[in-house]
Z-matrix of the N, CA and C atoms (Angstrom, degrees):
N
C 1 1.459
C 2 1.522 1 110.03
N 3 1.307 2 114.50 1 79.08
C 4 1.458 3 119.32 2 -173.98
C 5 1.523 4 111.97 3 -65.81
N 6 1.364 5 115.35 4 -35.19
C 7 1.468 6 118.78 5 -178.01
C 8 1.528 7 110.93 6 -63.16
N 9 1.351 8 116.23 7 -44.81
C 10 1.458 9 119.30 8 179.44
C 11 1.511 10 111.40 9 -61.65
N 12 1.331 11 116.86 10 -39.93
C 13 1.453 12 120.01 11 -179.73
C 14 1.523 13 111.01 12 -65.62
N 15 1.337 14 116.50 13 -30.81
C 16 1.464 15 119.18 14 -177.01
C 17 1.521 16 111.64 15 -67.59
N 18 1.357 17 117.39 16 -26.88
C 19 1.459 18 118.52 17 -179.76
C 20 1.526 19 112.26 18 -106.13
N 21 1.352 20 117.49 19 -5.29
C 22 1.462 21 119.57 20 -175.26
C 23 1.519 22 112.48 21 -62.73
N 24 1.335 23 116.90 22 -32.93
C 25 1.463 24 120.05 23 -175.32
C 26 1.528 25 112.51 24 -87.93
N 27 1.320 26 118.55 25 -1.28
C 28 1.460 27 120.58 26 -175.92
C 29 1.527 28 109.86 27 -78.69
N 30 1.315 29 116.12 28 115.07
C 31 1.463 30 121.97 29 179.19
C 32 1.526 31 108.53 30 -90.60
N 33 1.329 32 116.43 31 125.62
C 34 1.459 33 119.93 32 -173.65
C 35 1.525 34 112.10 33 -126.48
N 36 1.324 35 114.63 34 155.57
C 37 1.461 36 122.32 35 167.30
C 38 1.523 37 105.87 36 -108.33
N 39 1.327 38 116.70 37 133.43
C 40 1.463 39 122.08 38 -173.12
C 41 1.522 40 110.47 39 -120.15
N 42 1.335 41 115.81 40 133.48
C 43 1.466 42 121.58 41 174.25
C 44 1.519 43 108.34 42 -111.97
N 45 1.333 44 117.59 43 130.87
C 46 1.455 45 121.34 44 -179.69
C 47 1.512 46 111.68 45 79.27
N 48 1.338 47 115.25 46 -151.29
C 49 1.461 48 120.68 47 -177.88
C 50 1.521 49 111.44 48 -129.32
N 51 1.335 50 117.21 49 62.32
C 52 1.457 51 120.01 50 177.14
C 53 1.529 52 109.90 51 -74.63
N 54 1.336 53 118.08 52 168.39
C 55 1.463 54 120.44 53 175.85
C 56 1.527 55 110.35 54 -75.13
N 57 1.309 56 117.09 55 94.96
C 58 1.466 57 121.88 56 -176.67
C 59 1.528 58 109.79 57 -91.71
N 60 1.323 59 118.83 58 124.76
C 61 1.465 60 120.42 59 177.63
C 62 1.533 61 110.64 60 -57.40
N 63 1.314 62 117.12 61 139.57
C 64 1.469 63 121.23 62 -174.49
C 65 1.525 64 112.44 63 -65.11
N 66 1.314 65 117.60 64 -21.14
C 67 1.469 66 120.27 65 -178.41
C 68 1.524 67 113.09 66 -86.62
N 69 1.339 68 117.85 67 -5.63
C 70 1.460 69 121.49 68 177.87
C 71 1.526 70 109.04 69 -84.60
N 72 1.311 71 116.73 70 137.12
C 73 1.465 72 121.47 71 -177.86
C 74 1.533 73 109.63 72 -91.57
N 75 1.326 74 116.47 73 116.23
C 76 1.465 75 121.89 74 -177.76
C 77 1.526 76 109.61 75 -89.26
N 78 1.331 77 116.13 76 120.16
C 79 1.462 78 121.62 77 -179.10
C 80 1.521 79 112.77 78 -86.67
N 81 1.349 80 116.54 79 -33.27
C 82 1.457 81 119.97 80 -175.48
C 83 1.521 82 108.46 81 -163.13
N 84 1.346 83 116.77 82 156.76
C 85 1.466 84 122.18 83 177.91
C 86 1.529 85 109.79 84 -132.63
N 87 1.333 86 117.73 85 68.77
C 88 1.465 87 120.66 86 -177.30
C 89 1.525 88 112.50 87 -78.52
N 90 1.319 89 116.23 88 168.89
C 91 1.463 90 121.62 89 167.12
C 92 1.530 91 107.89 90 -71.58
N 93 1.335 92 116.64 91 161.19
C 94 1.464 93 119.84 92 -179.63
C 95 1.525 94 111.53 93 -57.76
N 96 1.338 95 116.77 94 -37.80
C 97 1.466 96 120.07 95 -177.99
C 98 1.525 97 112.75 96 -68.34
N 99 1.339 98 116.90 97 -20.52
C 100 1.459 99 120.41 98 179.20
C 101 1.513 100 113.20 99 -104.28
N 102 1.330 101 116.12 100 9.92
C 103 1.458 102 120.21 101 -174.36
C 104 1.524 103 113.08 102 -65.09
N 105 1.334 104 117.27 103 -44.82
C 106 1.463 105 120.26 104 -177.94
C 107 1.530 106 111.20 105 -59.40
N 108 1.329 107 116.51 106 -42.52
C 109 1.460 108 120.42 107 179.65
C 110 1.521 109 110.72 108 -66.08
N 111 1.330 110 116.61 109 -39.02
C 112 1.462 111 120.93 110 179.40
C 113 1.522 112 111.17 111 -65.02
N 114 1.319 113 116.14 112 -41.88
C 115 1.467 114 120.08 113 179.53
C 116 1.527 115 110.56 114 -64.75
N 117 1.329 116 116.50 115 -41.52
C 118 1.468 117 120.38 116 178.44
C 119 1.522 118 110.88 117 -62.67
N 120 1.334 119 116.57 118 -35.68
C 121 1.459 120 121.15 119 -177.21
C 122 1.523 121 112.41 120 -78.75
N 123 1.334 122 117.83 121 -43.20
C 124 1.468 123 121.04 122 -172.70
C 125 1.526 124 114.12 123 -96.65
N 126 1.317 125 117.19 124 -18.91
C 127 1.471 126 122.15 125 -178.86
C 128 1.541 127 112.52 126 48.96
N 129 1.312 128 117.38 127 61.65
C 130 1.471 129 120.42 128 -178.91
C 131 1.525 130 112.06 129 -72.23
N 132 1.315 131 115.38 130 166.57
C 133 1.462 132 120.56 131 175.76
C 134 1.522 133 111.12 132 -87.58
N 135 1.328 134 115.95 133 -16.88
C 136 1.464 135 120.38 134 -177.96
C 137 1.518 136 109.34 135 -160.16
N 138 1.345 137 115.87 136 155.30
C 139 1.466 138 122.32 137 175.11
C 140 1.516 139 107.54 138 -120.01
N 141 1.336 140 115.61 139 134.18
C 142 1.463 141 121.19 140 172.96
C 143 1.515 142 106.88 141 -117.91
N 144 1.338 143 116.00 142 122.38
C 145 1.457 144 119.68 143 -173.58
C 146 1.526 145 111.03 144 -127.39
N 147 1.319 146 114.96 145 124.84
C 148 1.461 147 123.35 146 -178.70
C 149 1.527 148 108.85 147 -89.80
N 150 1.322 149 116.64 148 109.73
C 151 1.461 150 119.66 149 -177.07
C 152 1.518 151 112.71 150 -73.82
N 153 1.333 152 117.85 151 -13.24
C 154 1.462 153 120.00 152 174.26
C 155 1.524 154 111.11 153 -68.97
N 156 1.326 155 116.58 154 -18.45
C 157 1.464 156 120.51 155 178.84
C 158 1.527 157 112.02 156 -78.32
N 159 1.316 158 117.08 157 -6.52
C 160 1.468 159 122.60 158 -179.12
C 161 1.506 160 109.20 159 153.11
N 162 1.336 161 116.10 160 93.49
C 163 1.460 162 120.55 161 -170.47
C 164 1.527 163 113.05 162 -60.16
N 165 1.331 164 116.91 163 -55.33
C 166 1.463 165 119.75 164 -176.19
C 167 1.521 166 111.76 165 -63.39
N 168 1.335 167 116.15 166 -46.29
C 169 1.466 168 119.77 167 -179.96
C 170 1.522 169 110.59 168 -62.31
N 171 1.329 170 116.21 169 -37.63
C 172 1.460 171 120.09 170 -179.77
C 173 1.513 172 112.68 171 -66.91
N 174 1.328 173 116.32 172 -43.93
C 175 1.468 174 119.93 173 -179.01
C 176 1.529 175 110.65 174 -67.92
N 177 1.329 176 116.64 175 -39.24
C 178 1.467 177 120.01 176 176.08
C 179 1.535 178 110.15 177 -62.02
N 180 1.337 179 116.00 178 -41.82
C 181 1.469 180 120.01 179 179.14
C 182 1.523 181 110.94 180 -61.56
N 183 1.335 182 117.08 181 -39.84
C 184 1.470 183 120.63 182 178.11
C 185 1.521 184 110.11 183 -61.08
N 186 1.325 185 116.36 184 -49.90
C 187 1.463 186 120.35 185 -177.82
C 188 1.520 187 111.80 186 -61.43
N 189 1.328 188 116.80 187 -39.10
C 190 1.456 189 120.98 188 179.77
C 191 1.522 190 111.10 189 -66.75
N 192 1.332 191 116.11 190 -43.58
C 193 1.466 192 120.16 191 -177.55
C 194 1.518 193 112.68 192 -68.87
N 195 1.322 194 116.21 193 -32.47
C 196 1.465 195 119.17 194 178.89
C 197 1.526 196 110.93 195 -60.55
N 198 1.325 197 116.51 196 -32.37
C 199 1.464 198 119.61 197 179.17
C 200 1.528 199 111.98 198 -85.43
N 201 1.339 200 116.75 199 -35.55
C 202 1.468 201 119.74 200 -176.76
C 203 1.522 202 112.85 201 -83.17
N 204 1.322 203 116.56 202 -35.80
C 205 1.471 204 121.23 203 -177.29
C 206 1.524 205 108.90 204 -135.18
N 207 1.333 206 117.48 205 64.78
C 208 1.469 207 120.04 206 -174.21
C 209 1.519 208 114.12 207 -64.03
N 210 1.328 209 116.81 208 -17.04
C 211 1.457 210 119.80 209 -179.40
C 212 1.527 211 113.00 210 -78.78
N 213 1.342 212 117.33 211 -11.60
C 214 1.471 213 121.00 212 -177.91
C 215 1.531 214 109.11 213 -99.05
N 216 1.334 215 118.66 214 111.58
C 217 1.464 216 120.17 215 -179.99
C 218 1.525 217 111.53 216 -70.23
N 219 1.330 218 115.39 217 154.54
C 220 1.460 219 121.40 218 -176.72
C 221 1.524 220 109.81 219 -125.55
N 222 1.322 221 115.52 220 130.95
C 223 1.461 222 122.15 221 173.03
C 224 1.521 223 107.45 222 -112.41
N 225 1.321 224 117.27 223 125.38
C 226 1.460 225 122.25 224 178.04
C 227 1.519 226 109.49 225 -103.32
N 228 1.322 227 115.93 226 158.64
C 229 1.464 228 119.35 227 177.59
C 230 1.519 229 110.08 228 -149.09
N 231 1.323 230 115.41 229 159.84
C 232 1.461 231 121.99 230 173.16
C 233 1.516 232 107.87 231 -157.50
N 234 1.322 233 115.88 232 161.59
C 235 1.461 234 119.96 233 -177.68
C 236 1.526 235 111.37 234 -70.82
N 237 1.340 236 116.62 235 -34.32
C 238 1.457 237 121.09 236 -178.27
C 239 1.526 238 110.56 237 -119.67
N 240 1.311 239 115.87 238 155.87
C 241 1.471 240 121.16 239 -176.95
C 242 1.522 241 110.89 240 -93.87
N 243 1.330 242 116.80 241 63.08
C 244 1.466 243 119.70 242 175.48
C 245 1.527 244 108.08 243 -75.46
N 246 1.315 245 115.78 244 119.27
C 247 1.462 246 119.58 245 -172.86
C 248 1.520 247 113.01 246 -59.99
N 249 1.331 248 117.16 247 -36.18
C 250 1.468 249 119.49 248 -179.28
C 251 1.527 250 110.61 249 -63.15
N 252 1.332 251 116.73 250 -39.22
C 253 1.464 252 120.52 251 179.51
C 254 1.516 253 110.73 252 -69.23
N 255 1.327 254 116.34 253 -44.08
C 256 1.468 255 121.01 254 178.79
C 257 1.528 256 110.35 255 -59.51
N 258 1.323 257 116.23 256 -47.54
C 259 1.463 258 119.98 257 -177.07
C 260 1.519 259 111.93 258 -68.02
N 261 1.334 260 117.37 259 -37.20
C 262 1.465 261 119.85 260 176.21
C 263 1.526 262 110.47 261 -60.19
N 264 1.334 263 116.13 262 -43.54
C 265 1.469 264 120.52 263 -178.92
C 266 1.523 265 111.13 264 -65.31
N 267 1.316 266 117.07 265 -43.33
C 268 1.466 267 120.70 266 -178.37
C 269 1.529 268 110.66 267 -69.34
N 270 1.322 269 116.50 268 -42.23
C 271 1.466 270 119.28 269 177.60
C 272 1.524 271 111.13 270 -64.52
N 273 1.327 272 116.19 271 -31.67
C 274 1.461 273 119.58 272 177.69
C 275 1.522 274 111.64 273 -72.23
N 276 1.347 275 116.87 274 -22.82
C 277 1.458 276 119.14 275 176.04
C 278 1.513 277 117.17 276 132.55
N 279 1.345 278 118.28 277 3.47
C 280 1.467 279 120.02 278 177.68
C 281 1.521 280 110.16 279 -64.59
N 282 1.326 281 116.66 280 137.70
C 283 1.463 282 121.86 281 179.79
C 284 1.516 283 111.36 282 -90.60
N 285 1.326 284 116.79 283 -25.01
C 286 1.458 285 121.09 284 179.98
C 287 1.511 286 110.79 285 -139.03
N 288 1.346 287 115.74 286 160.27
C 289 1.464 288 120.13 287 179.42
C 290 1.520 289 108.87 288 -148.02
N 291 1.335 290 115.34 289 126.53
C 292 1.459 291 121.42 290 179.19
C 293 1.517 292 110.12 291 -115.53
N 294 1.320 293 116.77 292 137.78
C 295 1.457 294 122.11 293 178.44
C 296 1.526 295 109.03 294 -113.19
N 297 1.341 296 116.62 295 135.21
C 298 1.453 297 121.19 296 178.00
C 299 1.516 298 112.14 297 90.98
N 300 1.325 299 115.31 298 -173.14
C 301 1.460 300 120.99 299 -175.06
C 302 1.526 301 111.95 300 -112.66
N 303 1.322 302 116.37 301 33.60
C 304 1.458 303 121.80 302 -178.15
C 305 1.525 304 110.10 303 -89.36
N 306 1.327 305 117.32 304 107.98
C 307 1.465 306 120.76 305 -178.39
C 308 1.532 307 111.92 306 -65.75
N 309 1.333 308 116.91 307 -30.39
C 310 1.469 309 120.07 308 -179.83
C 311 1.527 310 110.52 309 -65.83
N 312 1.344 311 115.83 310 -43.50
C 313 1.461 312 119.74 311 177.22
C 314 1.516 313 110.47 312 -63.46
N 315 1.330 314 116.33 313 -44.35
C 316 1.464 315 120.05 314 179.16
C 317 1.528 316 110.93 315 -61.78
N 318 1.334 317 117.14 316 -39.30
C 319 1.464 318 120.17 317 179.43
C 320 1.518 319 110.83 318 -60.54
N 321 1.333 320 116.87 319 -41.31
C 322 1.458 321 120.07 320 178.65
C 323 1.516 322 112.26 321 -66.47
N 324 1.329 323 116.25 322 -39.60
C 325 1.465 324 120.77 323 179.22
C 326 1.526 325 110.43 324 -67.10
N 327 1.331 326 116.57 325 -43.52
C 328 1.465 327 120.59 326 178.50
C 329 1.532 328 110.56 327 -60.70
N 330 1.329 329 116.93 328 -44.03
C 331 1.457 330 120.72 329 -179.60
C 332 1.528 331 111.14 330 -62.68
N 333 1.333 332 116.78 331 -41.77
C 334 1.467 333 120.32 332 -179.94
C 335 1.518 334 111.33 333 -66.50
N 336 1.336 335 116.31 334 -44.96
C 337 1.468 336 120.42 335 -179.63
C 338 1.525 337 110.43 336 -64.37
N 339 1.330 338 116.93 337 -36.73
C 340 1.464 339 120.48 338 177.20
C 341 1.528 340 111.39 339 -63.10
N 342 1.328 341 116.16 340 -27.80
C 343 1.465 342 121.42 341 177.31
C 344 1.524 343 112.41 342 -85.63
N 345 1.335 344 116.23 343 2.68
C 346 1.455 345 120.26 344 177.66
C 347 1.515 346 114.85 345 87.93
N 348 1.336 347 117.09 346 17.11
C 349 1.468 348 120.74 347 -178.54
C 350 1.521 349 110.88 348 -112.94
N 351 1.333 350 118.56 349 137.61
C 352 1.461 351 120.25 350 172.99
C 353 1.531 352 109.06 351 -63.40
N 354 1.320 353 117.53 352 146.08
C 355 1.460 354 120.41 353 -179.35
C 356 1.521 355 109.78 354 -150.47
N 357 1.342 356 114.83 355 140.09
C 358 1.463 357 120.09 356 -175.79
C 359 1.517 358 110.28 357 -140.52
N 360 1.321 359 115.83 358 155.50
C 361 1.457 360 120.08 359 173.53
C 362 1.527 361 109.16 360 -59.11
N 363 1.336 362 117.31 361 153.01
C 364 1.469 363 120.42 362 -179.11
C 365 1.521 364 112.52 363 -51.00
N 366 1.326 365 115.90 364 134.03
C 367 1.454 366 121.37 365 177.80
C 368 1.515 367 115.37 366 93.37
N 369 1.341 368 117.62 367 -12.85
C 370 1.466 369 119.77 368 -176.84
C 371 1.524 370 113.40 369 -92.49
N 372 1.312 371 117.83 370 -27.60
C 373 1.471 372 120.46 371 -174.24
C 374 1.519 373 111.99 372 -57.50
N 375 1.346 374 117.01 373 -43.70
C 376 1.460 375 120.15 374 -179.42
C 377 1.512 376 112.05 375 -64.29
N 378 1.325 377 116.39 376 -40.35
C 379 1.470 378 121.56 377 178.32
C 380 1.524 379 110.06 378 -59.85
N 381 1.332 380 115.73 379 -46.11
C 382 1.464 381 120.91 380 -178.05
C 383 1.521 382 110.76 381 -65.78
N 384 1.324 383 116.94 382 -46.22
C 385 1.471 384 120.50 383 -177.77
C 386 1.522 385 111.03 384 -62.33
N 387 1.318 386 117.42 385 -42.03
C 388 1.469 387 120.42 386 179.10
C 389 1.522 388 111.51 387 -62.18
N 390 1.322 389 115.96 388 -38.10
C 391 1.456 390 120.39 389 -175.44
C 392 1.517 391 113.24 390 -75.43
N 393 1.336 392 116.97 391 -36.61
C 394 1.464 393 119.42 392 -175.11
C 395 1.525 394 112.86 393 -91.79
N 396 1.326 395 116.91 394 0.50
C 397 1.459 396 119.56 395 -178.24
C 398 1.525 397 112.18 396 -91.45
N 399 1.331 398 116.55 397 13.86
C 400 1.456 399 120.63 398 -178.54
C 401 1.513 400 112.62 399 -74.42
N 402 1.337 401 118.27 400 178.04
C 403 1.463 402 122.06 401 -179.94
C 404 1.524 403 112.49 402 -69.01
N 405 1.308 404 116.24 403 160.77
C 406 1.469 405 121.35 404 179.58
C 407 1.525 406 110.33 405 -64.49
N 408 1.298 407 116.15 406 148.90
C 409 1.459 408 121.39 407 -179.28
C 410 1.525 409 110.20 408 -75.43
N 411 1.327 410 116.31 409 138.47
C 412 1.458 411 120.53 410 178.97
C 413 1.519 412 110.08 411 -72.54
N 414 1.337 413 115.61 412 172.55
C 415 1.463 414 119.37 413 179.99
C 416 1.525 415 110.13 414 -61.68
N 417 1.319 416 115.56 415 151.54
C 418 1.460 417 121.52 416 -174.00
C 419 1.523 418 111.43 417 -69.12
N 420 1.344 419 117.78 418 139.98
C 421 1.469 420 120.84 419 174.85
C 422 1.523 421 110.34 420 -71.65
N 423 1.331 422 117.84 421 158.11
C 424 1.466 423 120.46 422 -179.50
C 425 1.519 424 111.69 423 -69.03
N 426 1.340 425 115.48 424 152.55
C 427 1.462 426 121.70 425 -179.96
C 428 1.520 427 110.34 426 -118.61
N 429 1.332 428 115.12 427 151.53
C 430 1.455 429 119.88 428 172.15
C 431 1.529 430 107.92 429 -76.10
N 432 1.344 431 118.24 430 161.75
C 433 1.472 432 119.99 431 177.29
C 434 1.528 433 112.69 432 -55.36
N 435 1.338 434 117.66 433 -40.16
C 436 1.460 435 120.64 434 -179.43
C 437 1.533 436 110.68 435 -67.91
N 438 1.325 437 116.70 436 -41.38
C 439 1.467 438 119.75 437 177.19
C 440 1.525 439 110.43 438 -61.62
N 441 1.317 440 116.96 439 -39.74
C 442 1.465 441 120.71 440 178.10
C 443 1.525 442 111.05 441 -62.88
N 444 1.327 443 116.54 442 -41.23
C 445 1.466 444 120.66 443 178.84
C 446 1.527 445 111.14 444 -62.30
N 447 1.337 446 115.72 445 -46.86
C 448 1.464 447 120.46 446 -179.33
C 449 1.526 448 109.98 447 -63.69
N 450 1.321 449 116.89 448 -44.82
C 451 1.456 450 120.61 449 -178.96
C 452 1.527 451 111.62 450 -60.52
N 453 1.322 452 116.11 451 -43.58
C 454 1.473 453 120.28 452 -179.63
C 455 1.525 454 110.82 453 -59.80
N 456 1.328 455 117.21 454 -40.27
C 457 1.462 456 120.64 455 -178.32
C 458 1.531 457 111.70 456 -75.86
N 459 1.333 458 117.25 457 -31.00
C 460 1.470 459 120.05 458 173.24
C 461 1.530 460 109.61 459 -62.91
N 462 1.324 461 115.94 460 -43.08
C 463 1.463 462 120.61 461 179.30
C 464 1.526 463 111.08 462 -63.14
N 465 1.332 464 116.34 463 -32.70
C 466 1.466 465 120.36 464 177.67
C 467 1.526 466 112.40 465 -72.54
N 468 1.352 467 116.60 466 -8.78
C 469 1.456 468 120.34 467 176.78
C 470 1.518 469 115.11 468 93.82
N 471 1.335 470 118.20 469 10.73
C 472 1.458 471 120.86 470 -179.23
C 473 1.529 472 110.80 471 -75.50
N 474 1.319 473 116.48 472 147.82
C 475 1.457 474 121.52 473 174.89
C 476 1.524 475 109.42 474 -78.26
N 477 1.333 476 115.77 475 169.55
C 478 1.473 477 119.91 476 178.67
C 479 1.526 478 110.57 477 -59.73
N 480 1.335 479 116.83 478 -40.01
C 481 1.464 480 120.09 479 -179.95
C 482 1.530 481 111.18 480 -65.74
N 483 1.322 482 116.36 481 -40.59
C 484 1.467 483 120.04 482 178.65
C 485 1.530 484 111.29 483 -66.97
N 486 1.325 485 116.08 484 -40.44
C 487 1.465 486 120.16 485 177.83
C 488 1.525 487 109.75 486 -63.93
N 489 1.328 488 115.97 487 -40.78
C 490 1.470 489 120.19 488 179.29
C 491 1.527 490 110.40 489 -59.73
N 492 1.315 491 116.61 490 -43.05
C 493 1.455 492 120.07 491 178.61
C 494 1.513 493 112.59 492 -65.12
N 495 1.326 494 116.06 493 -38.54
C 496 1.467 495 120.27 494 -178.14
C 497 1.530 496 111.30 495 -69.74
N 498 1.331 497 116.50 496 -38.12
C 499 1.465 498 120.39 497 -175.24
C 500 1.527 499 113.39 498 -100.84
N 501 1.342 500 116.86 499 3.39
C 502 1.469 501 122.69 500 -178.56
C 503 1.530 502 110.10 501 55.61
N 504 1.332 503 114.12 502 54.83
C 505 1.460 504 122.40 503 176.26
C 506 1.524 505 108.09 504 -127.97
N 507 1.324 506 117.09 505 169.43
C 508 1.461 507 119.39 506 172.73
C 509 1.532 508 108.66 507 -83.45
N 510 1.348 509 118.13 508 151.14
C 511 1.471 510 119.99 509 176.53
C 512 1.529 511 112.04 510 -56.12
N 513 1.339 512 117.08 511 -35.26
C 514 1.464 513 119.71 512 179.04
C 515 1.534 514 111.34 513 -63.36
N 516 1.330 515 115.92 514 -40.86
C 517 1.468 516 119.80 515 178.61
C 518 1.527 517 110.22 516 -64.22
N 519 1.330 518 116.23 517 -40.59
C 520 1.469 519 119.64 518 178.02
C 521 1.521 520 110.27 519 -61.66
N 522 1.344 521 116.61 520 -45.44
C 523 1.471 522 119.82 521 179.53
C 524 1.525 523 110.90 522 -61.99
N 525 1.325 524 116.80 523 -36.48
C 526 1.471 525 119.69 524 177.07
C 527 1.521 526 110.86 525 -62.72
N 528 1.341 527 116.01 526 -41.09
C 529 1.464 528 119.44 527 177.34
C 530 1.525 529 110.79 528 -64.14
N 531 1.327 530 116.40 529 -42.01
C 532 1.470 531 119.79 530 -179.75
C 533 1.526 532 110.43 531 -62.52
N 534 1.344 533 116.38 532 -45.37
C 535 1.464 534 119.70 533 179.56
C 536 1.524 535 111.44 534 -62.54
N 537 1.337 536 116.81 535 -36.75
C 538 1.457 537 120.84 536 177.77
C 539 1.534 538 110.71 537 -65.32
N 540 1.342 539 115.79 538 -39.38
C 541 1.461 540 120.16 539 177.92
C 542 1.526 541 111.18 540 -65.48
N 543 1.336 542 116.73 541 -41.17
C 544 1.468 543 120.17 542 178.56
C 545 1.528 544 110.45 543 -60.23
N 546 1.335 545 116.03 544 -43.56
C 547 1.471 546 119.69 545 179.33
C 548 1.525 547 110.98 546 -67.87
N 549 1.322 548 116.45 547 -41.88
C 550 1.461 549 120.94 548 -177.05
C 551 1.528 550 111.53 549 -62.14
N 552 1.347 551 116.09 550 -39.93
C 553 1.467 552 120.23 551 -177.79
C 554 1.521 553 112.85 552 -92.50
N 555 1.344 554 116.57 553 -9.57
C 556 1.457 555 119.38 554 179.76
C 557 1.516 556 113.32 555 67.40
N 558 1.345 557 117.16 556 37.73
C 559 1.465 558 121.08 557 179.79
C 560 1.526 559 109.35 558 -114.03
N 561 1.348 560 117.75 559 154.51
C 562 1.470 561 120.82 560 -170.00
C 563 1.518 562 116.93 561 -85.31
N 564 1.321 563 119.13 562 -17.72
C 565 1.457 564 119.33 563 -175.66
C 566 1.511 565 111.64 564 -166.55
N 567 1.333 566 115.92 565 -178.68
C 568 1.467 567 120.65 566 -174.76
C 569 1.519 568 113.15 567 -63.70
N 570 1.330 569 116.30 568 -39.15
C 571 1.461 570 118.43 569 179.94
C 572 1.523 571 111.54 570 -62.15
N 573 1.339 572 115.60 571 -45.40
C 574 1.460 573 119.79 572 177.87
C 575 1.531 574 110.90 573 -65.38
N 576 1.330 575 116.47 574 -33.11
C 577 1.466 576 120.78 575 177.54
C 578 1.530 577 110.55 576 -63.93
N 579 1.331 578 116.01 577 -43.82
C 580 1.469 579 119.84 578 178.48
C 581 1.532 580 110.39 579 -62.11
N 582 1.305 581 116.29 580 -46.91
C 583 1.465 582 120.77 581 -179.56
C 584 1.534 583 110.75 582 -59.53
N 585 1.341 584 116.12 583 -45.13
C 586 1.462 585 121.51 584 179.60
C 587 1.525 586 110.60 585 -60.70
N 588 1.334 587 115.57 586 -46.06
C 589 1.465 588 120.10 587 -178.25
C 590 1.527 589 111.45 588 -60.80
N 591 1.312 590 116.07 589 -41.81
C 592 1.467 591 119.89 590 -179.04
C 593 1.525 592 110.57 591 -69.94
N 594 1.333 593 116.09 592 -45.09
C 595 1.477 594 119.68 593 -178.51
C 596 1.518 595 112.10 594 -63.19
N 597 1.343 596 117.69 595 -29.30
C 598 1.456 597 121.01 596 -177.59
C 599 1.528 598 113.34 597 -101.24
N 600 1.332 599 115.63 598 11.31
C 601 1.454 600 119.87 599 175.28
C 602 1.515 601 114.12 600 68.22
N 603 1.333 602 116.74 601 29.51
C 604 1.465 603 120.56 602 -178.04
C 605 1.522 604 111.73 603 -94.94
N 606 1.333 605 117.49 604 -6.67
C 607 1.466 606 120.41 605 -178.12
C 608 1.524 607 109.69 606 -150.32
């Protein structure tokens, strides 16, 4: 069973309850908010993150890890193939994406990603390629001081409630700022917002 042996040595950190192949060695199972610290501590060869455990937190964690630990590939998963979730994860930096609870499919995706190749559940590759083949993003629009503060804390992985406490604002006001930032940058969600901010030197 050469395929099983190819993934047996892959040490992973897992968030949530994705379909993890039985031959993969799990080093840790942190919450999404503790993922960066876990990766720094355990130095895994791969991360598998279940976006059903918290979509926004998961996508933000992907975007953050891509900048902090770019050498560690990330495979995302969810029970359903919602294109917006898939695209948010890929734009944030996921190399692979698995849909459903099929361990065999996940094993193939893990093996491909370990070899340095993007891999997706059947039917997703075309969706991803069409979405990421668009024109380059223009330079970032200017931000107000408050928008900059909110953006910096979003990039740090804080929730709206945590940001509200840090900046002495209401959670609703923080969410309004986040929605304004999404519209201003033309990005679909928090994970893409984090990626955009980092790529454009805004955080």
